[in-house]
N, C-alpha and C positions, 0 to 999 in steps of 0.2 A: 504494500500500500504506500510506502514511503516514496517509491519511484514515480507514482502518479503525479504528484505536485511538480517535481522538476520537469517531467516530460510535458505536462500541460503548460507550464510556464514557458518552456522552450518553444512549444508549438505556438502559443499566443504571441510571443515576441517575434518569432520567425514569420508568421503570417499576418502580423498586425496591419501593415500598410495595405497590402492588396485586399485583405478581408474587409477592412474599413471601406475601401473604395467600392468593392462589390456590393456590400450591404446598402450603399447609398444609391445604387442603380436598380432599374426594374426591367430593362430590356436587354436580351442577349441574342446574338446571332450564333446559331449552331450549324455546323457543316457535317453532313453525313454522306455515306457513299454505299453503293451496292456494287455488283460486279460490272455494271455498265456506266453508271452516272455518279456525279457528285451533286449534292443539293444543299442549299443554305435556307434556313428558316429563321424568322424572328420569333422569339418566345418570351413571354413574361416569366419571371423567375423569382425565387427566394433562395437564400443561402443560410446554412447553419454555421455554428462556431467552428466546425472542422472543415469548412470550405466545400462542403457537399452542396451541390446546386440542385434544386427541385423545380420542376415546371409541370404544367398540366397541358396535355395535348391528346387529341383523338388518336387511337391506335391505327386508324386507316389513313392518316395524313401521310404524304410522301416521305417526309423525314422520319416519321415513326416507323413506317414499313422498312426503311433502310436501316434504322437503328436495330430493329429486331433481327435483321440479317447480319449486320456488322456493327457491334456496339462501340467501335472506336470512332470517336468524334473529335472535331476541333471546334473551338468556340472563341468568341470575342465579345467583350463588353467595353464600350468606348464612351468617352465624354470629352468635350472641348468647350472652351470659353470663346464664344463668337466675337467677343471684343478684344481678345488677346490670343492669337494663334500660337503663342509660345506657352500656353497653359493648357496642355493636353494630358489626358490620363486614359489608360486602357489596360485591360487584361486580355492577353491572348493565351490560349491554352489547348491542351490535349487531355483526353480522359476517356473513361468508359461510361457509357450511358445505358440504362435499362429501365424497364417498368419497376415500380415499387414492388418489393418482394414480401412485405409483411404489413400488418396493420399500423405499426409504429411509423414506418416510412410514409404510408398514406396520410396518417394524421399530421406528421411533420410537414409534408408537402402542402396540404390544405391550410395548415396554420400559417406557414410562411407566405403562401399566395395571398391569403386574406389579410395578413399584416401589411403587405404592399398595396393591396387593392381592397380596402374595407368595404367599398360599395358592392362587392360580390359576396360578402360573407353570409348573407341569407341564402344565396343560391349554391355557392360552391361549398359543399359540406362533404364529410366522409361518406355519408349515405349516398349523396349525389354521385360521387366518384364510383361507387359500387353499382349504381343503377341507372346512370344517365344513358339516354338514347343515342348519343353520339359516340359512345365508346371511349370517352375521354378518360385518361389514366394519369396518375402521378408518375413522372419520370424522374430518375435519380441519376445525376451526373457526378461521378467521382473524378476530380481532376488528378492527373498524374504529373503534369507539368504546367507551370504558368510563367509567363513573362509579364511583369508589371512595369508599365511605361508611365512615368510621371515627371513631366518637365519641372514642376515646382520642387520636388524632392531631389531628383537626380541631375537636374541641369543638363549640361552637354552629354553626360553619360547616358541619359535618357531612361535606362531601365535596369531591372534586377530580375534574375531568373530564379525560379523555385521548383525543385524536383520534389514531388510529394509521394514518391513510391515507397 
């Protein structure tokens, strides 16, 4: 039990900057591929303290079908100040994406979605995820690599890389 605190402390310090940025954003671009094509999709998302990203999407959407065939994805979350083009921030990454595998992941995905989009909390519920007519599921993206780009923090160096394996 004594190792948990130092490991969590290390994790929090290691991921503090990119995680704070990701938590302030709501829209992510995710790239998936199958044997023939590559596809990008914009999805609304939420993120937990371990940098696991959750989003809700119908299982029959093009990106969802591709993820079911090949769970390796790339993603990007970007922001810029339109008044200062030297104030840019972004996370670009790679990871494994899949449908939620248990009730805890479904609950976490719904909770994070509704924190970012409270106007949907009456409609997007755990029960709705299990019974909706569109086949929408909670999807879980576990990043294995992230590059955090932040002009304000890194200046001319621009970015820092994080291997999360």
